C-alpha positions as a LaTeX table, in Angstrom:
\begin{tabular}{lrrr}
\hline
Residue & $x$ (\AA) & $y$ (\AA) & $z$ (\AA) \\
\hline
Met1 & $-15.39$ & 11.11 & $-4.49$ \\
Lys2 & $-13.64$ & 9.33 & $-1.63$ \\
Lys3 & $-13.57$ & 5.99 & $-3.44$ \\
Ser4 & $-12.16$ & 7.49 & $-6.62$ \\
Leu5 & $-9.44$ & 9.26 & $-4.62$ \\
Phe6 & $-8.37$ & 6.00 & $-3.01$ \\
Arg7 & $-8.40$ & 4.23 & $-6.38$ \\
Leu8 & $-6.09$ & 6.91 & $-7.74$ \\
Leu9 & $-3.81$ & 6.51 & $-4.71$ \\
Ala10 & $-3.80$ & 2.74 & $-5.22$ \\
Lys11 & $-2.66$ & 3.15 & $-8.82$ \\
Leu12 & 0.07 & 5.58 & $-7.76$ \\
Asn13 & 1.20 & 3.20 & $-5.02$ \\
Lys14 & 1.44 & 0.36 & $-7.50$ \\
Ala15 & 3.57 & 2.44 & $-9.84$ \\
Leu16 & 5.81 & 4.23 & $-7.34$ \\
Leu17 & 6.22 & 2.22 & $-4.15$ \\
Pro18 & 8.33 & $-0.95$ & $-3.87$ \\
Lys19 & 6.74 & $-4.39$ & $-3.83$ \\
Tyr20 & 7.19 & $-6.60$ & $-0.77$ \\
His21 & 5.24 & $-9.73$ & $-1.70$ \\
Tyr22 & 8.33 & $-11.96$ & $-2.01$ \\
Arg23 & 10.13 & $-10.73$ & 1.11 \\
Asp24 & 9.91 & $-12.15$ & 4.60 \\
Leu25 & 7.67 & $-9.71$ & 6.46 \\
Thr26 & 9.25 & $-10.46$ & 9.84 \\
Lys27 & 12.64 & $-9.14$ & 8.68 \\
Leu28 & 11.43 & $-5.76$ & 7.42 \\
Lys29 & 12.47 & $-2.46$ & 8.97 \\
Lys30 & 9.93 & $-0.21$ & 10.66 \\
Trp31 & 9.65 & 2.18 & 7.73 \\
Glu32 & 9.06 & $-0.75$ & 5.34 \\
Lys33 & 6.30 & $-2.02$ & 7.61 \\
Ala34 & 4.80 & 1.48 & 7.59 \\
Ile35 & 4.75 & 1.43 & 3.78 \\
Ile36 & 2.98 & $-1.94$ & 3.80 \\
Gly37 & 0.45 & $-0.62$ & 6.32 \\
Tyr38 & $-0.18$ & 2.45 & 4.19 \\
Lys39 & $-0.64$ & 0.33 & 1.05 \\
Tyr40 & $-3.06$ & $-1.95$ & 2.93 \\
Trp41 & $-5.06$ & 1.04 & 4.20 \\
Val42 & $-5.35$ & 2.54 & 0.71 \\
Thr43 & $-6.31$ & $-0.82$ & $-0.81$ \\
Thr44 & $-9.05$ & $-1.54$ & 1.72 \\
Asn45 & $-10.52$ & 1.93 & 1.33 \\
Ser46 & $-10.48$ & 1.71 & $-2.46$ \\
Leu47 & $-12.42$ & $-1.58$ & $-2.35$ \\
Asp48 & $-15.18$ & $-0.39$ & 0.01 \\
\hline
\end{tabular}
């Protein structure tokens, strides 16, 4: 149940949230860093 929920969140994140893989991570604002942290947390939990 938990894994399927995180997989669903990962798919929603991919579709809805902006992508930051080409940007310089040191120049991001705090809220952009929070989005990256959230995406990382969802991704790691969906893979476990």
